[in-house]
Short mmCIF file of the C-alpha atoms (twelve columns), coordinates in Angstrom:
data_MODEL
# 
_entry.id   MODEL 
# 
loop_
_atom_site.group_PDB 
_atom_site.id 
_atom_site.type_symbol 
_atom_site.label_atom_id 
_atom_site.label_alt_id 
_atom_site.label_comp_id 
_atom_site.label_asym_id 
_atom_site.label_seq_id 
_atom_site.Cartn_x 
_atom_site.Cartn_y 
_atom_site.Cartn_z 
_atom_site.pdbx_PDB_model_num 
ATOM 1   C CA . MET A 1   23.421  51.219  15.960  1 
ATOM 2   C CA . GLN A 2   20.875  49.704  18.344  1 
ATOM 3   C CA . ARG A 3   18.103  50.228  15.784  1 
ATOM 4   C CA . SER A 4   20.257  48.566  13.095  1 
ATOM 5   C CA . LEU A 5   20.892  45.546  15.339  1 
ATOM 6   C CA . SER A 6   17.178  45.305  16.133  1 
ATOM 7   C CA . ALA A 7   16.290  45.467  12.452  1 
ATOM 8   C CA . LEU A 8   18.847  42.759  11.688  1 
ATOM 9   C CA . ALA A 9   17.484  40.546  14.455  1 
ATOM 10  C CA . PHE A 10  13.939  40.997  13.143  1 
ATOM 11  C CA . SER A 11  15.097  40.137  9.624   1 
ATOM 12  C CA . LEU A 12  16.842  36.966  10.798  1 
ATOM 13  C CA . LEU A 13  13.774  35.966  12.798  1 
ATOM 14  C CA . ALA A 14  11.567  36.380  9.748   1 
ATOM 15  C CA . MET A 15  13.961  34.297  7.658   1 
ATOM 16  C CA . SER A 16  14.129  31.525  10.251  1 
ATOM 17  C CA . ALA A 17  10.338  31.312  10.305  1 
ATOM 18  C CA . THR A 18  10.376  30.171  6.696   1 
ATOM 19  C CA . THR A 19  13.206  27.623  6.887   1 
ATOM 20  C CA . PRO A 20  12.260  23.993  6.048   1 
ATOM 21  C CA . SER A 21  12.765  22.878  9.658   1 
ATOM 22  C CA . GLN A 22  10.133  25.372  10.801  1 
ATOM 23  C CA . ALA A 23  7.757   24.978  7.870   1 
ATOM 24  C CA . ALA A 24  4.238   23.789  8.611   1 
ATOM 25  C CA . ALA A 25  3.673   20.055  8.211   1 
ATOM 26  C CA . PRO A 26  1.978   19.144  4.922   1 
ATOM 27  C CA . ASP A 27  -1.712  18.347  4.824   1 
ATOM 28  C CA . VAL A 28  -1.878  14.530  4.934   1 
ATOM 29  C CA . ARG A 29  -5.148  12.666  4.449   1 
ATOM 30  C CA . MET A 30  -6.051  9.017   3.862   1 
ATOM 31  C CA . TYR A 31  -9.096  7.767   1.951   1 
ATOM 32  C CA . ARG A 32  -10.069 4.107   1.790   1 
ATOM 33  C CA . LEU A 33  -11.112 2.861   -1.673  1 
ATOM 34  C CA . ASP A 34  -13.133 -0.297  -2.344  1 
ATOM 35  C CA . CYS A 35  -10.961 -2.254  -4.765  1 
ATOM 36  C CA . GLY A 36  -12.788 -5.584  -4.834  1 
ATOM 37  C CA . HIS A 37  -14.016 -8.636  -2.967  1 
ATOM 38  C CA . ILE A 38  -12.670 -12.178 -2.767  1 
ATOM 39  C CA . THR A 39  -14.296 -15.346 -1.496  1 
ATOM 40  C CA . LEU A 40  -11.705 -18.026 -0.863  1 
ATOM 41  C CA . GLY A 41  -13.299 -21.404 -1.440  1 
ATOM 42  C CA . GLU A 42  -10.425 -22.964 0.467   1 
ATOM 43  C CA . LYS A 43  -9.430  -20.907 3.483   1 
ATOM 44  C CA . ALA A 44  -6.679  -23.490 4.006   1 
ATOM 45  C CA . VAL A 45  -4.448  -21.508 1.616   1 
ATOM 46  C CA . LEU A 46  -4.002  -18.965 4.433   1 
ATOM 47  C CA . SER A 47  -2.098  -21.462 6.587   1 
ATOM 48  C CA . ASP A 48  0.898   -23.566 5.564   1 
ATOM 49  C CA . ALA A 49  0.356   -25.485 8.821   1 
ATOM 50  C CA . GLY A 50  -2.678  -27.227 7.336   1 
ATOM 51  C CA . LEU A 51  -5.420  -25.335 9.176   1 
ATOM 52  C CA . TYR A 52  -8.926  -24.428 7.904   1 
ATOM 53  C CA . GLN A 53  -9.482  -27.481 5.727   1 
ATOM 54  C CA . GLY A 54  -12.927 -27.373 4.117   1 
ATOM 55  C CA . GLN A 55  -13.643 -23.786 5.188   1 
ATOM 56  C CA . SER A 56  -14.291 -20.683 3.061   1 
ATOM 57  C CA . GLN A 57  -13.477 -17.038 3.792   1 
ATOM 58  C CA . ASP A 58  -14.621 -13.626 2.537   1 
ATOM 59  C CA . LEU A 59  -11.931 -10.974 2.114   1 
ATOM 60  C CA . VAL A 60  -12.046 -7.336  1.071   1 
ATOM 61  C CA . VAL A 61  -9.602  -5.809  -1.375  1 
ATOM 62  C CA . SER A 62  -8.644  -2.308  -0.291  1 
ATOM 63  C CA . CYS A 63  -6.645  0.532   -1.805  1 
ATOM 64  C CA . TYR A 64  -5.770  3.765   -0.064  1 
ATOM 65  C CA . LEU A 65  -5.582  7.239   -1.549  1 
ATOM 66  C CA . ILE A 66  -3.241  9.552   0.341   1 
ATOM 67  C CA . LYS A 67  -3.007  13.305  -0.058  1 
ATOM 68  C CA . HIS A 68  0.413   14.692  0.842   1 
ATOM 69  C CA . GLY A 69  0.372   18.447  0.455   1 
ATOM 70  C CA . GLY A 70  -0.386  18.981  -3.215  1 
ATOM 71  C CA . ASP A 71  0.525   15.428  -4.248  1 
ATOM 72  C CA . TRP A 72  -1.732  12.387  -4.480  1 
ATOM 73  C CA . VAL A 73  -0.370  8.913   -3.700  1 
ATOM 74  C CA . LEU A 74  -2.253  5.681   -4.427  1 
ATOM 75  C CA . TRP A 75  -1.246  2.793   -2.180  1 
ATOM 76  C CA . ASP A 76  -2.069  -0.461  -3.996  1 
ATOM 77  C CA . ALA A 77  -4.218  -0.770  -7.099  1 
ATOM 78  C CA . GLY A 78  -6.769  -3.490  -6.446  1 
ATOM 79  C CA . LEU A 79  -8.243  -6.179  -8.663  1 
ATOM 80  C CA . PRO A 80  -8.002  -5.929  -12.470 1 
ATOM 81  C CA . LYS A 81  -10.978 -4.571  -14.395 1 
ATOM 82  C CA . LYS A 82  -11.801 -7.994  -15.851 1 
ATOM 83  C CA . TYR A 83  -13.668 -8.669  -12.590 1 
ATOM 84  C CA . LEU A 84  -16.146 -5.825  -13.148 1 
ATOM 85  C CA . ALA A 85  -19.888 -6.438  -13.518 1 
ATOM 86  C CA . SER A 86  -20.163 -9.968  -12.147 1 
ATOM 87  C CA . ALA A 87  -18.286 -12.345 -9.886  1 
ATOM 88  C CA . VAL A 88  -15.704 -14.481 -11.676 1 
ATOM 89  C CA . ALA A 89  -14.867 -17.967 -10.453 1 
ATOM 90  C CA . GLU A 90  -11.254 -19.040 -10.706 1 
ATOM 91  C CA . GLY A 91  -10.406 -22.355 -9.164  1 
ATOM 92  C CA . SER A 92  -12.212 -22.604 -5.839  1 
ATOM 93  C CA . SER A 93  -12.370 -18.817 -5.331  1 
ATOM 94  C CA . THR A 94  -14.467 -15.969 -6.718  1 
ATOM 95  C CA . PHE A 95  -13.470 -12.376 -7.436  1 
ATOM 96  C CA . LYS A 96  -15.617 -9.271  -7.890  1 
ATOM 97  C CA . LEU A 97  -14.882 -5.591  -8.570  1 
ATOM 98  C CA . ASP A 98  -17.782 -3.163  -8.101  1 
ATOM 99  C CA . ARG A 99  -16.109 0.072   -9.272  1 
ATOM 100 C CA . THR A 100 -12.758 0.998   -10.728 1 
ATOM 101 C CA . ILE A 101 -10.319 3.218   -8.889  1 
ATOM 102 C CA . VAL A 102 -10.680 5.867   -11.590 1 
ATOM 103 C CA . ALA A 103 -14.465 5.942   -11.077 1 
ATOM 104 C CA . GLN A 104 -14.007 6.416   -7.333  1 
ATOM 105 C CA . LEU A 105 -11.480 9.198   -7.890  1 
ATOM 106 C CA . ALA A 106 -14.145 11.032  -9.870  1 
ATOM 107 C CA . ASP A 107 -16.229 11.192  -6.675  1 
ATOM 108 C CA . LEU A 108 -13.480 13.446  -5.318  1 
ATOM 109 C CA . GLY A 109 -13.181 15.493  -8.497  1 
ATOM 110 C CA . LEU A 110 -9.923  13.768  -9.458  1 
ATOM 111 C CA . ARG A 111 -8.692  12.167  -12.668 1 
ATOM 112 C CA . ALA A 112 -6.114  9.431   -13.203 1 
ATOM 113 C CA . ASP A 113 -3.537  12.040  -14.210 1 
ATOM 114 C CA . ASP A 114 -3.935  13.772  -10.842 1 
ATOM 115 C CA . ILE A 115 -2.253  10.788  -9.163  1 
ATOM 116 C CA . LYS A 116 1.468   11.498  -8.912  1 
ATOM 117 C CA . TYR A 117 2.604   8.208   -7.358  1 
ATOM 118 C CA . VAL A 118 1.317   4.636   -7.344  1 
ATOM 119 C CA . ALA A 119 3.062   2.560   -4.668  1 
ATOM 120 C CA . VAL A 120 2.389   -1.185  -4.592  1 
ATOM 121 C CA . SER A 121 2.864   -3.339  -1.518  1 
ATOM 122 C CA . HIS A 122 3.681   -6.215  -3.875  1 
ATOM 123 C CA . ALA A 123 3.046   -7.454  -7.395  1 
ATOM 124 C CA . HIS A 124 0.082   -9.799  -6.928  1 
ATOM 125 C CA . PHE A 125 -2.955  -9.187  -9.134  1 
ATOM 126 C CA . ASP A 126 -5.225  -8.118  -6.263  1 
ATOM 127 C CA . HIS A 127 -2.828  -5.333  -5.237  1 
ATOM 128 C CA . SER A 128 -1.550  -4.201  -8.638  1 
ATOM 129 C CA . GLY A 129 -4.472  -4.924  -10.955 1 
ATOM 130 C CA . GLN A 130 -5.168  -1.339  -12.061 1 
ATOM 131 C CA . VAL A 131 -1.640  0.097   -12.148 1 
ATOM 132 C CA . ASN A 132 -1.868  0.424   -15.924 1 
ATOM 133 C CA . ASP A 133 -4.730  2.929   -15.535 1 
ATOM 134 C CA . PHE A 134 -2.124  5.393   -14.206 1 
ATOM 135 C CA . PRO A 135 0.516   5.530   -16.963 1 
ATOM 136 C CA . ASN A 136 1.606   9.067   -16.067 1 
ATOM 137 C CA . ALA A 137 2.084   8.372   -12.359 1 
ATOM 138 C CA . THR A 138 5.438   7.305   -10.945 1 
ATOM 139 C CA . LEU A 139 5.395   3.682   -9.840  1 
ATOM 140 C CA . ILE A 140 7.071   3.059   -6.457  1 
ATOM 141 C CA . ILE A 141 8.238   -0.537  -6.025  1 
ATOM 142 C CA . GLN A 142 10.920  -2.429  -4.111  1 
ATOM 143 C CA . ARG A 143 13.970  -3.456  -6.113  1 
ATOM 144 C CA . SER A 144 13.706  -7.023  -4.797  1 
ATOM 145 C CA . GLU A 145 10.177  -7.260  -6.239  1 
ATOM 146 C CA . LEU A 146 11.507  -6.331  -9.674  1 
ATOM 147 C CA . VAL A 147 14.239  -8.951  -9.330  1 
ATOM 148 C CA . ALA A 148 11.633  -11.569 -8.441  1 
ATOM 149 C CA . MET A 149 9.503   -10.472 -11.382 1 
ATOM 150 C CA . ALA A 150 12.384  -11.143 -13.756 1 
ATOM 151 C CA . ASP A 151 12.444  -14.835 -12.744 1 
ATOM 152 C CA . THR A 152 9.365   -15.426 -14.851 1 
ATOM 153 C CA . ALA A 153 8.832   -19.125 -14.168 1 
ATOM 154 C CA . LYS A 154 8.864   -18.794 -10.377 1 
ATOM 155 C CA . ALA A 155 7.049   -15.451 -10.493 1 
ATOM 156 C CA . THR A 156 4.196   -16.996 -12.468 1 
ATOM 157 C CA . ALA A 157 4.012   -19.949 -10.104 1 
ATOM 158 C CA . LYS A 158 3.841   -17.550 -7.137  1 
ATOM 159 C CA . GLY A 159 1.255   -15.223 -8.660  1 
ATOM 160 C CA . ILE A 160 3.477   -12.311 -9.743  1 
ATOM 161 C CA . ASP A 161 2.467   -10.942 -13.151 1 
ATOM 162 C CA . ALA A 162 4.754   -8.456  -14.927 1 
ATOM 163 C CA . LEU A 163 1.952   -7.577  -17.398 1 
ATOM 164 C CA . LEU A 164 0.231   -5.686  -14.600 1 
ATOM 165 C CA . PHE A 165 3.016   -3.109  -14.945 1 
ATOM 166 C CA . SER A 166 3.250   -2.835  -18.740 1 
ATOM 167 C CA . SER A 167 2.537   0.910   -18.536 1 
ATOM 168 C CA . HIS A 168 5.806   1.348   -16.626 1 
ATOM 169 C CA . ILE A 169 7.944   -1.725  -17.280 1 
ATOM 170 C CA . ILE A 170 8.458   -3.018  -20.818 1 
ATOM 171 C CA . GLY A 171 11.040  -5.790  -20.971 1 
ATOM 172 C CA . ASN A 172 14.196  -4.400  -19.418 1 
ATOM 173 C CA . LYS A 173 13.078  -0.788  -19.892 1 
ATOM 174 C CA . ARG A 174 11.450  1.266   -17.161 1 
ATOM 175 C CA . GLN A 175 9.593   4.531   -17.421 1 
ATOM 176 C CA . ARG A 176 8.382   6.621   -14.497 1 
ATOM 177 C CA . VAL A 177 9.553   4.067   -11.927 1 
ATOM 178 C CA . ARG A 178 11.047  4.927   -8.545  1 
ATOM 179 C CA . VAL A 179 12.896  1.834   -7.358  1 
ATOM 180 C CA . ILE A 180 13.424  1.750   -3.600  1 
ATOM 181 C CA . ASP A 181 15.466  -0.430  -1.286  1 
ATOM 182 C CA . GLY A 182 14.186  -1.227  2.183   1 
ATOM 183 C CA . ASP A 183 12.588  1.258   4.568   1 
ATOM 184 C CA . VAL A 184 12.303  4.625   2.833   1 
ATOM 185 C CA . ASP A 185 10.921  7.978   4.004   1 
ATOM 186 C CA . LEU A 186 9.238   8.831   0.710   1 
ATOM 187 C CA . PHE A 187 8.940   12.595  1.220   1 
ATOM 188 C CA . GLY A 188 11.725  13.151  3.753   1 
ATOM 189 C CA . ASP A 189 9.314   14.448  6.399   1 
ATOM 190 C CA . GLY A 190 8.358   11.237  8.208   1 
ATOM 191 C CA . THR A 191 4.740   11.204  7.015   1 
ATOM 192 C CA . LEU A 192 4.942   8.239   4.608   1 
ATOM 193 C CA . THR A 193 7.552   5.543   5.190   1 
ATOM 194 C CA . THR A 194 7.779   2.216   3.387   1 
ATOM 195 C CA . VAL A 195 8.562   -0.788  5.568   1 
ATOM 196 C CA . GLN A 196 10.262  -3.699  3.826   1 
ATOM 197 C CA . THR A 197 8.558   -6.990  4.777   1 
ATOM 198 C CA . PRO A 198 9.900   -9.823  2.586   1 
ATOM 199 C CA . GLY A 199 8.355   -13.263 2.804   1 
ATOM 200 C CA . HIS A 200 4.961   -13.072 1.129   1 
ATOM 201 C CA . THR A 201 6.928   -11.976 -1.928  1 
ATOM 202 C CA . PRO A 202 10.611  -10.966 -2.005  1 
ATOM 203 C CA . GLY A 203 9.755   -7.269  -2.321  1 
ATOM 204 C CA . SER A 204 6.680   -7.035  -0.118  1 
ATOM 205 C CA . MET A 205 6.319   -3.851  1.887   1 
ATOM 206 C CA . ALA A 206 3.970   -2.098  4.288   1 
ATOM 207 C CA . LEU A 207 3.395   1.626   4.782   1 
ATOM 208 C CA . LEU A 208 3.755   3.643   7.985   1 
ATOM 209 C CA . LEU A 209 1.542   6.713   7.659   1 
ATOM 210 C CA . ARG A 210 1.596   9.544   10.191  1 
ATOM 211 C CA . LEU A 211 -1.559  11.672  10.259  1 
ATOM 212 C CA . GLY A 212 -1.780  14.943  12.164  1 
ATOM 213 C CA . LYS A 213 -5.005  14.223  14.077  1 
ATOM 214 C CA . ALA A 214 -5.604  10.484  13.749  1 
ATOM 215 C CA . GLY A 215 -2.032  9.512   14.572  1 
ATOM 216 C CA . ALA A 216 0.050   6.726   13.055  1 
ATOM 217 C CA . TYR A 217 -1.410  3.997   10.836  1 
ATOM 218 C CA . VAL A 218 0.226   0.931   9.318   1 
ATOM 219 C CA . LEU A 219 -1.145  -0.433  6.036   1 
ATOM 220 C CA . SER A 220 0.219   -3.963  6.146   1 
ATOM 221 C CA . GLY A 221 0.027   -5.130  2.536   1 
ATOM 222 C CA . ASP A 222 -0.261  -8.922  2.664   1 
ATOM 223 C CA . GLN A 223 1.865   -9.501  5.730   1 
ATOM 224 C CA . TRP A 224 -1.400  -10.831 7.171   1 
ATOM 225 C CA . HIS A 225 -4.788  -11.455 5.574   1 
ATOM 226 C CA . LEU A 226 -6.980  -11.648 8.672   1 
ATOM 227 C CA . ALA A 227 -6.758  -10.623 12.314  1 
ATOM 228 C CA . GLU A 228 -6.558  -14.310 13.197  1 
ATOM 229 C CA . ASN A 229 -3.572  -14.764 10.866  1 
ATOM 230 C CA . HIS A 230 -1.865  -11.947 12.730  1 
ATOM 231 C CA . GLN A 231 -2.658  -13.282 16.184  1 
ATOM 232 C CA . ARG A 232 -1.553  -16.826 15.340  1 
ATOM 233 C CA . ARG A 233 1.436   -15.836 13.158  1 
ATOM 234 C CA . GLN A 234 0.124   -17.843 10.223  1 
ATOM 235 C CA . VAL A 235 1.850   -18.036 6.850   1 
ATOM 236 C CA . PRO A 236 -0.079  -18.589 3.579   1 
ATOM 237 C CA . THR A 237 0.802   -21.581 1.445   1 
ATOM 238 C CA . TRP A 238 1.804   -19.428 -1.537  1 
ATOM 239 C CA . ASN A 239 4.383   -17.277 0.283   1 
ATOM 240 C CA . TYR A 240 7.937   -17.249 -1.039  1 
ATOM 241 C CA . ASP A 241 9.602   -17.816 2.338   1 
ATOM 242 C CA . HIS A 242 8.095   -18.996 5.639   1 
ATOM 243 C CA . ASP A 243 10.896  -17.828 7.948   1 
ATOM 244 C CA . GLN A 244 11.180  -14.415 6.284   1 
ATOM 245 C CA . THR A 245 7.440   -13.959 6.720   1 
ATOM 246 C CA . ILE A 246 7.688   -14.624 10.457  1 
ATOM 247 C CA . THR A 247 10.659  -12.241 10.799  1 
ATOM 248 C CA . SER A 248 8.851   -9.515  8.855   1 
ATOM 249 C CA . GLY A 249 5.775   -9.947  11.048  1 
ATOM 250 C CA . LYS A 250 7.842   -9.364  14.187  1 
ATOM 251 C CA . LYS A 251 9.460   -6.322  12.598  1 
ATOM 252 C CA . LEU A 252 6.057   -4.856  11.769  1 
ATOM 253 C CA . ASP A 253 4.656   -5.610  15.215  1 
ATOM 254 C CA . ASP A 254 7.635   -3.871  16.835  1 
ATOM 255 C CA . LEU A 255 7.124   -0.856  14.578  1 
ATOM 256 C CA . ILE A 256 3.418   -0.697  15.414  1 
ATOM 257 C CA . ALA A 257 4.191   -0.801  19.127  1 
ATOM 258 C CA . ALA A 258 6.961   1.806   18.922  1 
ATOM 259 C CA . ASN A 259 4.717   4.230   17.027  1 
ATOM 260 C CA . ARG A 260 1.477   3.370   18.844  1 
ATOM 261 C CA . ALA A 261 0.100   2.839   15.371  1 
ATOM 262 C CA . THR A 262 -3.279  1.533   14.300  1 
ATOM 263 C CA . LEU A 263 -2.878  -1.604  12.202  1 
ATOM 264 C CA . VAL A 264 -4.986  -1.955  9.072   1 
ATOM 265 C CA . ILE A 265 -4.867  -5.493  7.655   1 
ATOM 266 C CA . GLN A 266 -5.776  -4.703  4.092   1 
ATOM 267 C CA . HIS A 267 -7.901  -7.820  3.433   1 
ATOM 268 C CA . GLU A 268 -9.555  -7.879  6.871   1 
ATOM 269 C CA . PRO A 269 -13.198 -6.722  6.565   1 
ATOM 270 C CA . ALA A 270 -13.398 -5.594  10.208  1 
ATOM 271 C CA . ASP A 271 -10.339 -3.327  9.954   1 
ATOM 272 C CA . ASN A 272 -11.575 -1.607  6.814   1 
ATOM 273 C CA . GLN A 273 -15.118 -1.160  8.089   1 
ATOM 274 C CA . LYS A 274 -13.659 1.079   10.807  1 
ATOM 275 C CA . LEU A 275 -12.309 3.520   8.206   1 
ATOM 276 C CA . PRO A 276 -14.379 6.405   6.770   1 
ATOM 277 C CA . THR A 277 -16.130 5.820   3.449   1 
ATOM 278 C CA . LEU A 278 -15.764 8.166   0.498   1 
ATOM 279 C CA . PRO A 279 -15.765 11.101  0.386   1 
ATOM 280 C CA . ARG A 280 -14.776 11.124  4.062   1 
ATOM 281 C CA . PHE A 281 -11.174 10.658  5.133   1 
ATOM 282 C CA . LEU A 282 -8.757  10.458  8.062   1 
ATOM 283 C CA . ASP A 283 -6.347  13.299  8.681   1 
# 
């Protein structure tokens, strides 16, 4: 009887070792991709308080490739391919794309079809410009961004372009789209969590990423464009809602503090220069 009880105990112990709550955490890595460069001829657009008149500003455009176990997630999709080869002037600003996302994936031995999810912080052309190169990936987007996109007149005036998503959204039809509402733990294990930050656009969001060795990181979308914007709580002139932007900034700051997270302002050159370059990564 004693031997039977011991055998049963051993069997239960072996079973418990394989339960989801005891399973090893997935391998999570983050790669920074170079997704373009912007020179703002009028830095004043970064402040609705009228600052920076007559100044210019260089910004980087960054995307982030995240490996979660066996799945690949692309966070933001950079400038459109029309900016390849040479800088393009539009208004007072210039835009340049050195390499496509697909070309950079090839450096890691990956193809477009290896990307399972493309999550966009918002629907502006410098964050969603290459979404259509990933037609077989599942697009992750906030419901409120889709609602804003449907108001075509205002969306166009505020820089939201539904054509950037024609591989996934055709009229009222959607294919391979995961619509989310608010703060969502994407994999149910706390490693990748969207953070709803309305204001810049109605469906803007950031990403809280928890890495095993490097710790927590926050990819802030366009909540801020520069470290100075963050420090001075500045709101760009083209944002949908000033007060929502301020509220979302406080929410993100509180989250960063609570998680002791490293903030990456996606357009801030200094923040992105601190990240490893391909093929290196953070884990």
